[in-house]
C-alpha positions in Angstrom: -29.9 29.9 15.9 -30.2 26.5 14.3 -28.6 27.9 11.1 -25.4 28.8 13.1 -25.2 25.4 14.6 -25.3 23.8 11.1 -22.5 26.1 9.9 -20.3 25.1 12.9 -21.0 21.4 12.2 -20.1 21.8 8.5 -17.0 23.8 9.4 -16.0 21.1 11.9 -16.5 18.3 9.5 -14.5 20.2 6.8 -11.7 20.7 9.3 -11.7 17.0 10.2 -11.6 16.0 6.6 -8.7 18.3 6.0 -6.7 16.8 8.9 -7.5 13.3 7.6 -6.4 14.2 4.1 -3.1 15.7 5.4 -2.4 12.6 7.4 -2.9 10.5 4.3 -0.5 12.6 2.3 2.1 12.5 5.0 1.9 8.8 5.5 2.2 8.2 1.7 5.3 10.4 1.6 6.8 8.6 4.6 6.3 5.2 3.0 7.9 6.5 -0.2 10.9 7.9 1.7 11.4 4.7 3.7 11.4 2.6 0.5 14.9 3.7 -0.3 17.9 1.6 0.7 20.7 3.3 2.6 22.9 2.9 -0.6 20.3 4.6 -2.7 20.0 7.5 -0.2 23.8 7.9 -0.1 24.0 7.9 -3.9 21.2 10.5 -4.2 22.9 12.7 -1.6 26.2 12.5 -3.4 24.5 13.5 -6.7 22.8 16.4 -5.1 26.0 17.6 -3.5 27.8 17.4 -6.8 25.0 19.4 -8.5 25.1 22.0 -5.7 28.9 22.3 -5.9 28.7 22.8 -9.7 26.0 25.4 -9.4 28.0 27.4 -6.8 31.1 27.8 -8.9 31.4 31.0 -10.9 31.6 30.7 -14.7 34.9 31.1 -16.5 35.0 34.6 -18.1 37.3 33.3 -20.9 
């Protein structure tokens, strides 16, 4: 019975560590995302839109 209790404790601690690690990754990504100025975001969106528009056009068969 004691062995089962240990496994539950280990599993619980591993889950807690996973949640904490996920929180760190999300917080880091959020900080990186908020570091952009509105002008930088606008420019990146315009570039991505231009790339998507170019990729969607069919090639000239000539």
